[in-house]
N, C-alpha and C positions, 0 to 999 in steps of 0.2 A: 504494499499500500505505500509506504513510504517512498519508494521507486518511482513509483508514476505519479505522486504526487510532484516530486522532484521534475520528472520531466516537463508535467503540464505547467509547472511554476516557469522553467526556462523556457518554454514555446511561446508560452504567454507573454514574457519578459520580451525575449527575442522580436516578436511579433510587434509589441507595442515600439519598442525604440527602432525598427526597423525604417518607418516612414512618419517619422515623429514631427508634429506641427506645433503651435498652442493648443489647438484644441485637445492634442494627443494627450499634452502635458497635464491638463485639466483632467483629462479621462483617468490617467494613470493616478494622479494625486487621489483623484476620488477612489480608487480601486485600493489604491497603497492605505488611505484613511479606513475605509470600510473594513479592510483586512487587520489592521490594527486594533481598530475600535471592538471588533466581533472576538479577537484574541484576549483582550483587555478583558472583553464583558465575559470571556467562558472561563475566566478567576474568580469571579464572583457569584456566590451562590451555590444552591445545588438542586438538582431535580428541576421541575418545571421554572424557578427564579433562573436559575443557570442559564435556560434556554431563552428566557427572557431576556436576562442582561445580554445574551450573546447577540439576538437581535437587537437592542438598544443600543448596543457597542457599535455594532455594525452601520447602523443609523447615524451615531454619533459621529462617526470617523466619516463617513459620506459628506455631513455636512460640513465638516471641519473643512474636510480636504476640498471640497468644493468651493464655497462661498469665500474662505478666509484666504485660500491659497488665489482666488480670483482677483480681489480686492487689494491686497496691500503686497508692494514687492519686499525682496528677502531682508533687507535693511530694516522696512519697519515690522516686517513679522519679528523678526528677534526683539526691536525696541518693545513691542506691544507684549509679547511673550515675557518679558523680565518683567513688565508692570504687571501681569497677571500673578506672576512668581510671587514679588513681593506682595501683591494684594494678599493672597493665600496665604502667605507667611505671617503678615503681621497686621491686617486690617481686620477690625471687628467685624461682624455682621452688619449687613446693611451701610458699609462706610465707602462712600465713594472714592474711587482712586482715579484720576485724569491721567490720558497720554496725549501728547501731539506729535506728530511726525516731524523728525529732523531734517526731512526732505521737502515737504510738503506742508504748507502751514494751514492748508483746506482739508489736511487729512489728520481727524484725532479722534480719540473716544475715552472710552470708560470702561474699568472693572468694578464689580459690587460683587463682595462675597456675601451670599443669601444666609447660609447656617453651616454647622459642624455636627457630625456625625460619624460612628465607625461601621465599617463593614468588615467583619472576619478578624476585628481588632485591629484595621487599618484607619488611620484618620482621613476623612472623606469631607469635602466641600463642596455644595453649589454654588454657580457664581452666575451672573449675568454680565455680557459682555456686548458693548456698544460700540460700533465704529463708525465713522460719520466721513464719507468721501465724496467727493465731486457731486454735491448736492443729496447724495442716498445714504439711506440711515440701515447698519446691519444690525440686527440684536440676534445675541443665541443664550439660550440657559444651558450651561456645561455643569459636568460633573467630573470632580477629579479624586485622586485618593493617592496616598504617599505609596511607593513601594519600598522595598527590604531597604533601599538605600537613603531612604527620607523624601526622596525627589516626588514632585508630583506629577501624576500620569492620568491623562483624559480618558475617561472611562464612558 
């Protein structure tokens, strides 16, 4: 089974990169986001709750991989990710932490941690992200939990 998975993965990777354009990068980001989200979701719960977590994790990865990759450049993603991490580490619930792009004064956002709780003895937080860019507003609610190293991982 593992050998079949590896063959499919390598074939899919080769296919996606063989004639790549901007839309292909978007699709690839969505696929990777969904796969990572599904994998992380598989680490939460058991039985039916595990199945639900896998589905929701995959859906969350798809949204993150699609919308955020589309609207922020690499530098902005890194900047905004730092704000998210700081907010999850240090801000109390319902406290807004603002961000402004260092490259585009019309791109800015905010992160609001919503609550703290534990899943399988791991600290988790729900949070809301709002990004404003080119007159558009993008809003998402996400969940992150700490991994074994203490880093925040989106689930």
